[in-house]
VEXDREN-2710 file (C-alpha; in Angstrom, 1 decimal):
% VEXDREN-2710
k/r/px/py/pz
1/MET/-8.8/8.8/-33.1
2/LYS/-5.7/7.8/-31.0
3/ILE/-4.6/4.0/-32.2
4/SER/-2.8/1.8/-29.5
5/ILE/-1.4/-1.2/-31.1
6/THR/-0.4/-2.8/-27.9
7/ARG/-4.0/-2.9/-26.9
8/ASP/-5.4/-4.0/-30.5
9/PHE/-4.0/-7.5/-30.3
10/PRO/-4.0/-10.1/-27.4
11/ARG/-1.2/-11.0/-25.2
12/THR/-1.0/-14.3/-26.6
13/PHE/0.0/-12.6/-29.6
14/TRP/2.8/-10.6/-28.4
15/THR/4.2/-13.3/-26.6
16/ALA/4.6/-15.8/-29.5
17/ASN/5.8/-13.2/-31.4
18/VAL/8.5/-12.0/-28.9
19/MET/9.4/-16.1/-28.6
20/GLU/9.6/-16.1/-32.0
21/LEU/12.3/-13.0/-32.4
22/PHE/14.4/-15.0/-29.7
23/GLU/14.1/-18.0/-31.5
24/ARG/15.1/-16.3/-35.0
25/ALA/17.7/-14.3/-33.2
26/ALA/19.3/-18.0/-31.7
27/TYR/19.1/-19.4/-35.0
28/TYR/20.8/-16.7/-37.2
29/GLY/23.6/-16.4/-34.7
30/LEU/23.9/-20.0/-34.8
31/MET/24.2/-19.7/-38.7
32/SER/26.7/-17.0/-38.2
33/VAL/29.4/-18.2/-36.5
34/LEU/28.5/-22.4/-37.1
35/ALA/30.4/-22.3/-40.2
36/ILE/33.9/-20.7/-39.1
37/TYR/33.5/-23.0/-35.6
38/LEU/33.3/-26.1/-37.6
39/THR/36.3/-25.6/-40.2
40/GLY/38.2/-23.6/-37.8
41/SER/41.3/-25.5/-36.5
42/LYS/41.4/-27.5/-33.6
43/ALA/44.7/-25.0/-32.0
44/SER/42.4/-22.1/-32.5
45/GLY/39.1/-23.8/-30.9
46/GLY/37.5/-24.9/-33.6
47/LEU/36.5/-29.0/-34.8
48/GLY/38.8/-28.7/-38.0
49/PHE/36.1/-30.4/-40.2
50/THR/36.4/-30.0/-44.2
51/GLU/34.4/-27.2/-46.1
52/SER/32.1/-29.5/-47.8
53/ALA/31.3/-32.0/-44.5
54/VAL/30.1/-28.2/-43.0
55/GLY/28.3/-27.8/-46.5
56/PHE/26.8/-30.7/-45.7
57/LEU/25.8/-29.9/-42.5
58/GLN/24.2/-26.6/-43.0
59/SER/21.9/-27.7/-46.1
60/ILE/20.5/-30.4/-43.4
61/VAL/19.9/-27.8/-40.8
62/TYR/18.4/-25.3/-44.1
63/ALA/16.1/-28.2/-45.1
64/ALA/14.9/-29.1/-41.8
65/THR/14.2/-25.6/-41.3
66/TYR/11.4/-25.6/-43.7
67/ILE/10.3/-29.1/-43.4
68/ILE/9.7/-29.3/-39.8
69/PRO/7.4/-26.7/-39.3
70/ILE/4.8/-28.4/-41.2
71/LEU/5.2/-31.6/-38.4
72/GLY/5.1/-28.9/-35.4
73/GLY/1.7/-27.3/-37.4
74/ALA/0.2/-30.6/-37.1
75/LEU/1.3/-31.5/-33.9
76/ALA/0.1/-27.5/-32.5
77/ASP/-3.5/-28.4/-34.1
78/ARG/-3.6/-31.5/-32.0
79/TYR/-2.1/-30.6/-29.0
80/GLY/-2.3/-26.7/-28.5
81/TYR/0.1/-24.2/-29.6
82/ARG/1.4/-23.3/-26.0
83/ARG/2.3/-26.8/-25.4
84/MET/4.0/-27.2/-28.8
85/LEU/5.8/-23.9/-28.6
86/LEU/7.1/-24.7/-25.0
87/PHE/8.1/-27.8/-26.2
88/ALA/9.8/-26.2/-29.4
89/PHE/12.1/-23.7/-27.7
90/SER/13.1/-26.5/-25.0
91/LEU/14.2/-28.7/-27.6
92/LEU/15.4/-25.9/-29.6
93/ALA/17.6/-24.7/-26.4
94/THR/19.1/-28.1/-25.7
95/GLY/20.0/-28.7/-29.4
96/TYR/21.8/-25.2/-29.4
97/PHE/23.3/-25.9/-26.3
98/ALA/24.5/-29.7/-26.8
99/ALA/25.7/-28.2/-30.0
100/GLY/28.1/-26.5/-28.7
101/HIS/29.3/-29.3/-26.9
102/MET/30.1/-31.8/-29.1
103/SER/33.5/-32.2/-31.4
104/SER/32.7/-35.1/-33.5
105/TYR/31.1/-34.9/-37.0
106/ALA/28.8/-36.9/-36.5
107/ALA/27.6/-35.8/-32.9
108/VAL/27.3/-32.1/-34.3
109/THR/25.0/-33.4/-37.1
110/TRP/23.0/-35.1/-35.0
111/ARG/22.5/-32.1/-32.4
112/CYS/22.1/-29.3/-35.2
113/CYS/19.3/-31.3/-36.9
END
């Protein structure tokens, strides 16, 4: 008996999983370079923040990573997962883009969180 993995699950399953993979790639990509970018000197293209300021910022991002899905799940139950996935990924893409164009600590904190 031949088992076809791609046919055992609906198309929406694969769409949601591929979108999640892209989101995780963006998140870990951001986390891997964020501290270096924020603490780097302004002469080298960084923002020159202190290590403690960057640690605080990243702790907020990590905490939000676990708290915001609770709200997202409740909203998805109410409005539907398709609308919420589109909204969430649009918001994430906008936030990641905007965070790369901010130069003050308050603006970076607001955009990353």
